[in-house]
Structure formats: structure tokens, C-alpha cells
A tleap script that builds the chain and sets N, CA, C and O, in Angstrom:
source leaprc.protein.ff14SB
mol = sequence {
  NMET HIE ALA GLN ALA GLY ASP ARG ILE HIE
  ILE ARG GLY ALA HIE VAL GLY ALA PRO ASP
  ARG VAL GLY GLU ILE LEU GLU VAL ARG ALA
  ALA GLU GLY GLU PRO PRO TYR LEU VAL ARG
  PHE GLU ASP GLY HIE GLU GLY LEU ILE TYR
  PRO GLY PRO ASP CYS THR VAL GLU LEU ARG
  GLU ALA GLN ARG ALA HIE CGLY
}
set mol.1.N position { 82.493 94.075 85.545 }
set mol.1.CA position { 83.550 93.191 86.148 }
set mol.1.C position { 83.017 91.901 86.465 }
set mol.1.O position { 81.899 91.815 86.973 }
set mol.2.N position { 83.749 90.832 86.198 }
set mol.2.CA position { 83.500 89.449 86.544 }
set mol.2.C position { 84.460 88.758 87.232 }
set mol.2.O position { 85.640 88.999 86.978 }
set mol.3.N position { 84.171 87.948 88.051 }
set mol.3.CA position { 85.181 87.030 88.797 }
set mol.3.C position { 84.784 85.941 89.225 }
set mol.3.O position { 83.561 85.801 89.200 }
set mol.4.N position { 85.531 84.890 89.714 }
set mol.4.CA position { 85.289 83.726 90.484 }
set mol.4.C position { 86.031 83.525 91.679 }
set mol.4.O position { 87.071 84.134 91.930 }
set mol.5.N position { 85.513 82.687 92.408 }
set mol.5.CA position { 86.334 82.459 93.727 }
set mol.5.C position { 87.744 81.920 93.366 }
set mol.5.O position { 87.899 81.155 92.415 }
set mol.6.N position { 88.649 82.293 94.060 }
set mol.6.CA position { 90.106 81.921 93.756 }
set mol.6.C position { 90.825 82.855 92.942 }
set mol.6.O position { 92.053 82.792 92.889 }
set mol.7.N position { 90.075 83.852 92.200 }
set mol.7.CA position { 90.736 84.926 91.431 }
set mol.7.C position { 91.417 85.851 92.431 }
set mol.7.O position { 91.151 85.823 93.632 }
set mol.8.N position { 92.308 86.672 91.878 }
set mol.8.CA position { 92.922 87.798 92.822 }
set mol.8.C position { 92.399 89.079 92.171 }
set mol.8.O position { 92.114 89.267 90.988 }
set mol.9.N position { 92.332 90.013 93.328 }
set mol.9.CA position { 91.976 91.259 93.010 }
set mol.9.C position { 92.968 92.246 93.431 }
set mol.9.O position { 93.464 92.227 94.557 }
set mol.10.N position { 93.241 93.049 92.595 }
set mol.10.CA position { 94.321 94.248 92.748 }
set mol.10.C position { 93.594 95.559 92.866 }
set mol.10.O position { 92.853 95.931 91.956 }
set mol.11.N position { 93.800 96.342 94.062 }
set mol.11.CA position { 93.238 97.537 94.265 }
set mol.11.C position { 94.385 98.599 94.254 }
set mol.11.O position { 95.232 98.471 95.139 }
set mol.12.N position { 94.520 99.606 93.390 }
set mol.12.CA position { 95.575 100.474 93.303 }
set mol.12.C position { 95.303 101.571 94.470 }
set mol.12.O position { 94.158 101.962 94.697 }
set mol.13.N position { 96.328 101.997 95.128 }
set mol.13.CA position { 96.334 103.026 96.042 }
set mol.13.C position { 95.629 104.278 95.561 }
set mol.13.O position { 95.791 104.693 94.414 }
set mol.14.N position { 94.798 104.913 96.495 }
set mol.14.CA position { 93.846 106.012 96.100 }
set mol.14.C position { 94.710 107.299 95.907 }
set mol.14.O position { 94.265 108.196 95.190 }
set mol.15.N position { 95.857 107.422 96.481 }
set mol.15.CA position { 96.727 108.552 96.245 }
set mol.15.C position { 98.092 108.374 96.286 }
set mol.15.O position { 98.484 107.328 96.802 }
set mol.16.N position { 98.948 109.192 95.840 }
set mol.16.CA position { 100.428 109.115 96.013 }
set mol.16.C position { 100.861 108.740 97.223 }
set mol.16.O position { 100.605 109.434 98.208 }
set mol.17.N position { 101.620 107.521 97.319 }
set mol.17.CA position { 102.205 107.090 98.438 }
set mol.17.C position { 101.381 105.891 99.095 }
set mol.17.O position { 101.918 105.089 99.859 }
set mol.18.N position { 100.196 105.840 98.782 }
set mol.18.CA position { 99.125 104.900 99.292 }
set mol.18.C position { 99.576 103.507 98.670 }
set mol.18.O position { 99.837 103.363 97.476 }
set mol.19.N position { 99.634 102.529 99.600 }
set mol.19.CA position { 99.951 101.176 99.060 }
set mol.19.C position { 98.861 100.515 98.305 }
set mol.19.O position { 97.683 100.616 98.647 }
set mol.20.N position { 99.314 99.745 97.136 }
set mol.20.CA position { 98.055 98.977 96.634 }
set mol.20.C position { 97.790 97.700 97.561 }
set mol.20.O position { 98.652 97.295 98.340 }
set mol.21.N position { 96.533 97.093 97.423 }
set mol.21.CA position { 96.214 96.235 98.067 }
set mol.21.C position { 95.697 95.054 97.242 }
set mol.21.O position { 94.897 95.248 96.326 }
set mol.22.N position { 96.180 93.732 97.580 }
set mol.22.CA position { 95.830 92.684 96.888 }
set mol.22.C position { 95.316 91.527 97.728 }
set mol.22.O position { 95.791 91.276 98.836 }
set mol.23.N position { 94.304 90.810 97.155 }
set mol.23.CA position { 93.668 89.744 98.034 }
set mol.23.C position { 93.010 88.718 96.940 }
set mol.23.O position { 92.850 88.850 95.727 }
set mol.24.N position { 92.708 87.704 97.786 }
set mol.24.CA position { 92.065 86.498 97.088 }
set mol.24.C position { 90.376 86.679 97.209 }
set mol.24.O position { 89.776 86.964 98.245 }
set mol.25.N position { 89.788 86.445 95.907 }
set mol.25.CA position { 88.428 86.513 96.052 }
set mol.25.C position { 87.901 85.042 96.636 }
set mol.25.O position { 88.179 83.968 96.102 }
set mol.26.N position { 87.132 85.188 97.767 }
set mol.26.CA position { 86.844 83.997 98.351 }
set mol.26.C position { 85.350 83.491 97.986 }
set mol.26.O position { 84.987 82.317 98.052 }
set mol.27.N position { 84.564 84.567 97.596 }
set mol.27.CA position { 83.159 84.249 97.373 }
set mol.27.C position { 82.593 85.346 96.488 }
set mol.27.O position { 82.845 86.531 96.706 }
set mol.28.N position { 81.854 84.951 95.522 }
set mol.28.CA position { 81.199 85.853 94.558 }
set mol.28.C position { 79.633 85.799 94.772 }
set mol.28.O position { 78.976 84.805 94.465 }
set mol.29.N position { 79.094 86.919 95.312 }
set mol.29.CA position { 77.879 86.987 95.740 }
set mol.29.C position { 76.639 87.063 94.638 }
set mol.29.O position { 75.473 86.772 94.906 }
set mol.30.N position { 77.050 87.442 93.544 }
set mol.30.CA position { 75.984 87.531 92.259 }
set mol.30.C position { 76.116 86.332 91.528 }
set mol.30.O position { 77.146 85.658 91.543 }
set mol.31.N position { 75.015 86.022 90.834 }
set mol.31.CA position { 74.896 84.686 90.012 }
set mol.31.C position { 75.828 84.718 88.836 }
set mol.31.O position { 76.338 83.646 88.512 }
set mol.32.N position { 76.120 85.795 88.155 }
set mol.32.CA position { 76.851 85.732 87.022 }
set mol.32.C position { 78.333 86.174 87.062 }
set mol.32.O position { 79.023 86.390 86.066 }
set mol.33.N position { 78.724 86.280 88.349 }
set mol.33.CA position { 80.130 86.774 88.756 }
set mol.33.C position { 80.370 88.258 88.996 }
set mol.33.O position { 81.496 88.734 89.144 }
set mol.34.N position { 79.234 88.961 89.026 }
set mol.34.CA position { 79.442 90.373 89.363 }
set mol.34.C position { 79.667 90.648 90.802 }
set mol.34.O position { 79.580 89.699 91.582 }
set mol.35.N position { 79.951 91.860 91.259 }
set mol.35.CA position { 80.146 92.095 92.764 }
set mol.35.C position { 78.883 91.955 93.536 }
set mol.35.O position { 77.830 91.770 92.926 }
set mol.36.N position { 78.909 92.024 94.742 }
set mol.36.CA position { 79.963 92.120 95.681 }
set mol.36.C position { 80.867 90.930 95.670 }
set mol.36.O position { 80.469 89.869 95.190 }
set mol.37.N position { 82.124 91.061 96.200 }
set mol.37.CA position { 83.058 90.046 96.361 }
set mol.37.C position { 83.596 89.864 97.914 }
set mol.37.O position { 84.024 90.842 98.527 }
set mol.38.N position { 83.553 88.726 98.430 }
set mol.38.CA position { 84.174 88.585 99.841 }
set mol.38.C position { 85.733 88.239 99.240 }
set mol.38.O position { 86.018 87.442 98.346 }
set mol.39.N position { 86.656 89.121 100.046 }
set mol.39.CA position { 87.874 89.081 99.700 }
set mol.39.C position { 88.855 88.946 100.966 }
set mol.39.O position { 88.645 89.622 101.973 }
set mol.40.N position { 89.830 88.135 100.890 }
set mol.40.CA position { 90.775 88.084 101.944 }
set mol.40.C position { 92.047 88.820 101.422 }
set mol.40.O position { 92.606 88.576 100.353 }
set mol.41.N position { 92.410 89.738 102.319 }
set mol.41.CA position { 93.547 90.703 101.695 }
set mol.41.C position { 95.036 89.926 102.288 }
set mol.41.O position { 95.057 89.041 103.143 }
set mol.42.N position { 95.951 90.375 101.755 }
set mol.42.CA position { 97.432 89.755 102.205 }
set mol.42.C position { 97.412 90.005 103.672 }
set mol.42.O position { 97.853 89.080 104.354 }
set mol.43.N position { 97.008 91.023 104.273 }
set mol.43.CA position { 97.285 91.194 105.738 }
set mol.43.C position { 96.424 90.384 106.482 }
set mol.43.O position { 96.516 90.412 107.710 }
set mol.44.N position { 95.405 89.496 105.805 }
set mol.44.CA position { 94.572 88.541 106.706 }
set mol.44.C position { 93.217 89.198 106.829 }
set mol.44.O position { 92.301 88.549 107.334 }
set mol.45.N position { 93.006 90.490 106.388 }
set mol.45.CA position { 91.696 91.199 106.747 }
set mol.45.C position { 90.716 90.557 105.619 }
set mol.45.O position { 91.121 90.273 104.492 }
set mol.46.N position { 89.514 90.380 106.012 }
set mol.46.CA position { 88.368 89.897 105.050 }
set mol.46.C position { 87.440 91.137 105.074 }
set mol.46.O position { 87.236 91.848 106.057 }
set mol.47.N position { 86.922 91.281 103.860 }
set mol.47.CA position { 85.930 92.270 103.561 }
set mol.47.C position { 85.024 92.071 102.501 }
set mol.47.O position { 85.409 91.316 101.608 }
set mol.48.N position { 83.823 92.615 102.393 }
set mol.48.CA position { 82.983 92.519 101.317 }
set mol.48.C position { 83.184 93.999 100.462 }
set mol.48.O position { 82.934 95.093 100.967 }
set mol.49.N position { 83.640 93.818 99.190 }
set mol.49.CA position { 83.761 94.833 98.471 }
set mol.49.C position { 83.048 94.973 97.074 }
set mol.49.O position { 82.797 93.989 96.378 }
set mol.50.N position { 82.784 96.079 96.764 }
set mol.50.CA position { 82.205 96.376 95.439 }
set mol.50.C position { 83.311 97.081 94.689 }
set mol.50.O position { 83.478 98.270 94.958 }
set mol.51.N position { 84.100 96.507 93.773 }
set mol.51.CA position { 85.255 97.016 93.142 }
set mol.51.C position { 85.075 98.260 92.261 }
set mol.51.O position { 84.124 98.270 91.479 }
set mol.52.N position { 85.929 99.335 92.324 }
set mol.52.CA position { 85.794 100.461 91.476 }
set mol.52.C position { 86.549 100.406 90.347 }
set mol.52.O position { 87.013 99.337 89.949 }
set mol.53.N position { 86.745 101.568 89.716 }
set mol.53.CA position { 87.643 101.656 88.501 }
set mol.53.C position { 89.241 101.508 88.639 }
set mol.53.O position { 90.062 101.469 87.723 }
set mol.54.N position { 89.461 101.438 90.001 }
set mol.54.CA position { 90.865 101.431 90.397 }
set mol.54.C position { 91.282 99.972 90.554 }
set mol.54.O position { 92.440 99.717 90.883 }
set mol.55.N position { 90.331 98.932 90.319 }
set mol.55.CA position { 90.567 97.511 90.709 }
set mol.55.C position { 90.843 96.898 89.145 }
set mol.55.O position { 90.530 97.383 88.058 }
set mol.56.N position { 91.489 95.755 89.443 }
set mol.56.CA position { 91.583 94.705 88.285 }
set mol.56.C position { 91.547 93.370 88.924 }
set mol.56.O position { 91.916 93.213 90.089 }
set mol.57.N position { 91.064 92.304 88.102 }
set mol.57.CA position { 90.798 91.001 88.584 }
set mol.57.C position { 91.865 90.128 87.806 }
set mol.57.O position { 91.968 90.227 86.584 }
set mol.58.N position { 92.571 89.362 88.469 }
set mol.58.CA position { 93.590 88.529 87.864 }
set mol.58.C position { 93.152 87.019 87.960 }
set mol.58.O position { 93.007 86.480 89.057 }
set mol.59.N position { 92.951 86.368 86.792 }
set mol.59.CA position { 92.457 85.061 86.768 }
set mol.59.C position { 93.303 84.034 87.609 }
set mol.59.O position { 94.530 84.137 87.612 }
set mol.60.N position { 92.671 83.052 88.316 }
set mol.60.CA position { 93.657 81.990 89.048 }
set mol.60.C position { 94.411 81.362 88.008 }
set mol.60.O position { 94.200 81.549 86.810 }
set mol.61.N position { 95.359 80.561 88.517 }
set mol.61.CA position { 96.266 79.974 87.522 }
set mol.61.C position { 95.563 78.857 86.560 }
set mol.61.O position { 95.780 78.791 85.350 }
set mol.62.N position { 94.726 78.026 87.248 }
set mol.62.CA position { 93.812 77.012 86.433 }
set mol.62.C position { 93.220 77.642 85.248 }
set mol.62.O position { 93.280 77.092 84.148 }
set mol.63.N position { 92.686 78.707 85.422 }
set mol.63.CA position { 91.951 79.508 84.229 }
set mol.63.C position { 93.035 79.894 83.109 }
set mol.63.O position { 92.807 79.736 81.909 }
set mol.64.N position { 94.171 80.386 83.587 }
set mol.64.CA position { 95.083 80.638 82.504 }
set mol.64.C position { 95.643 79.614 81.691 }
set mol.64.O position { 95.991 79.806 80.525 }
set mol.65.N position { 95.748 78.360 82.386 }
set mol.65.CA position { 96.352 77.269 81.800 }
set mol.65.C position { 95.276 76.654 80.694 }
set mol.65.O position { 95.673 75.895 79.810 }
set mol.66.N position { 94.060 76.992 80.798 }
set mol.66.CA position { 93.033 76.499 79.912 }
set mol.66.C position { 92.424 77.563 78.867 }
set mol.66.O position { 91.453 77.368 78.136 }
set mol.67.N position { 93.164 78.668 78.950 }
set mol.67.CA position { 92.838 79.677 78.054 }
set mol.67.C position { 91.881 80.653 78.583 }
set mol.67.O position { 91.511 81.597 77.885 }
savepdb mol mol.pdb
quit
């Protein structure tokens, strides 16, 4: 998984009824965009995460516009 600051991360709920979590990647701690990522979630909580297979990264809008 590769990401840049400004990308969004979507973490699926771990079990039925658990809410999904969405956050903005504030900082990428590895040189080539690999985890860990410092993320600010929609509820304001910030944390350092190593995304698992239940996560997807959504490119920020500027990246989508340029391909």
C-alpha cells in the first residue's frame, strides 16, 4: 500500500454492525509512501496506523485530476 499526505483512508468495520472509519492521511512515515501513516479521523481522533487488508486509500482530488 502506498499513500501521500492528503489522501484519504477508508477502514471497513471489523464485524457486522461496526461502523467504517474514514480519515485523512496527515503524514507518511516511510520514504516511498509505505505505512505507518499518521491519520486524522472524522471524529477528530489522530493516530498512527499500519493499514490492514480491510483498508483502502483514496487519492486526493489533485491527483485524480492529473491522472
